[in-house]
C-alpha positions in Angstrom: 66.6 -36.0 29.5 63.6 -38.3 29.6 60.5 -36.9 28.1 57.1 -38.1 29.3 53.5 -37.5 28.8 51.4 -38.0 32.0 47.7 -38.4 32.0 44.7 -40.0 33.8 44.0 -37.7 36.7 40.8 -36.1 37.7 38.0 -35.8 40.3 36.6 -39.0 41.7 34.5 -39.9 44.7 35.8 -41.9 47.6 35.9 -45.6 46.8 36.4 -44.9 43.1 39.2 -45.7 40.8 41.6 -43.9 38.5 44.5 -45.1 36.3 47.5 -42.8 35.8 49.7 -43.2 32.7 53.2 -42.0 32.0 54.3 -42.5 28.4 58.0 -42.3 27.7 59.4 -40.7 24.6 62.9 -40.8 23.3 63.9 -43.7 25.6 62.5 -47.1 26.7 61.1 -48.3 29.9 63.8 -51.0 30.1 66.4 -48.3 30.5 65.2 -47.4 34.0 63.6 -48.5 37.2 60.5 -46.3 37.6 57.9 -45.2 40.0 55.4 -42.7 41.2 55.4 -40.2 44.0 52.9 -37.7 45.2 52.7 -34.4 46.9 49.6 -33.7 49.0 48.7 -30.1 49.9 51.0 -28.8 52.6 52.9 -32.1 52.8 56.3 -33.3 51.7 56.7 -35.5 48.7 55.9 -39.2 49.3 57.1 -42.2 47.3 54.0 -44.2 46.3 55.2 -47.1 44.2 58.4 -48.4 42.6 59.0 -50.9 39.8 62.4 -52.3 39.0 63.6 -52.3 35.4 63.2 -56.0 35.4 59.6 -55.7 36.1 59.9 -58.2 38.9 60.2 -56.1 42.0 57.4 -53.8 43.1 57.3 -51.7 46.3 54.5 -49.6 47.7 54.2 -47.2 50.6 52.1 -48.7 53.3 49.1 -46.4 52.9 48.4 -47.6 49.4 49.4 -51.2 49.5 46.6 -53.5 48.4 44.8 -50.5 46.7 47.3 -49.3 44.1 49.1 -51.3 41.5 52.1 -50.2 39.5 52.7 -51.8 36.1 54.1 -51.2 32.7 53.3 -51.9 29.1 56.6 -52.2 27.2 54.9 -52.2 23.8 53.3 -48.9 24.6 56.4 -47.6 26.5 54.0 -46.6 29.3 54.1 -46.8 33.1 50.8 -47.1 34.9 49.4 -46.6 38.4 46.1 -48.2 38.9 44.4 -46.7 42.0 41.4 -48.4 43.5 39.5 -47.7 46.7 40.6 -44.1 46.6 40.4 -42.1 49.8 40.3 -38.4 50.4 43.8 -38.5 51.7 45.0 -39.7 48.3 44.2 -36.3 47.0 47.6 -35.0 45.6 49.6 -34.2 42.6 51.2 -37.4 41.3 54.4 -37.6 39.4 56.1 -40.4 37.5 59.8 -40.8 38.1 62.8 -42.7 37.0 65.7 -44.3 38.8 68.9 -45.7 37.5 68.7 -49.2 36.1 70.7 -50.6 38.9 68.2 -49.4 41.5 66.0 -52.3 42.5 63.6 -50.3 44.7 65.4 -51.3 47.9 65.7 -49.5 51.1 64.7 -45.8 51.0 63.3 -46.1 47.5 60.6 -43.6 48.4 63.1 -40.8 48.9 64.9 -41.6 45.7 61.7 -41.7 43.7 60.6 -38.4 45.1 63.7 -36.7 44.0 63.4 -37.7 40.3 60.3 -36.3 38.7 59.9 -36.6 35.0 56.8 -34.7 34.2 54.6 -31.8 35.3 52.4 -33.9 37.5 48.8 -35.2 37.4 46.2 -33.8 39.8 44.1 -36.4 41.6 41.2 -35.1 43.7 39.1 -37.5 45.8 35.9 -36.1 47.2 34.4 -37.4 50.4 
């Protein structure tokens, strides 16, 4: 069981930025492909971003492309989601997630990411 510590959420105005962090304990980033999903109030889970274990493949859901960036710091064993240009519709609980190492974020990666939460979630609230 992968243990993580999630942080970085909060309240921000539209147009603002936040960076979410997910620090792995007891395992290393290179053991998994990883990503983030979110659950907005009254909505189903939605895959937001996916990063292959190689670090070379990144996928985003259309609504966040060009605004959000997924990245990792192997030295810190931490996965990030930099969120810029936040909109009220980005308000959600965000979760980091892992995928098997042989998952390269292809096809329906959003569904797979959304079924693999690691932590308790991070609340992000964007006020208009």
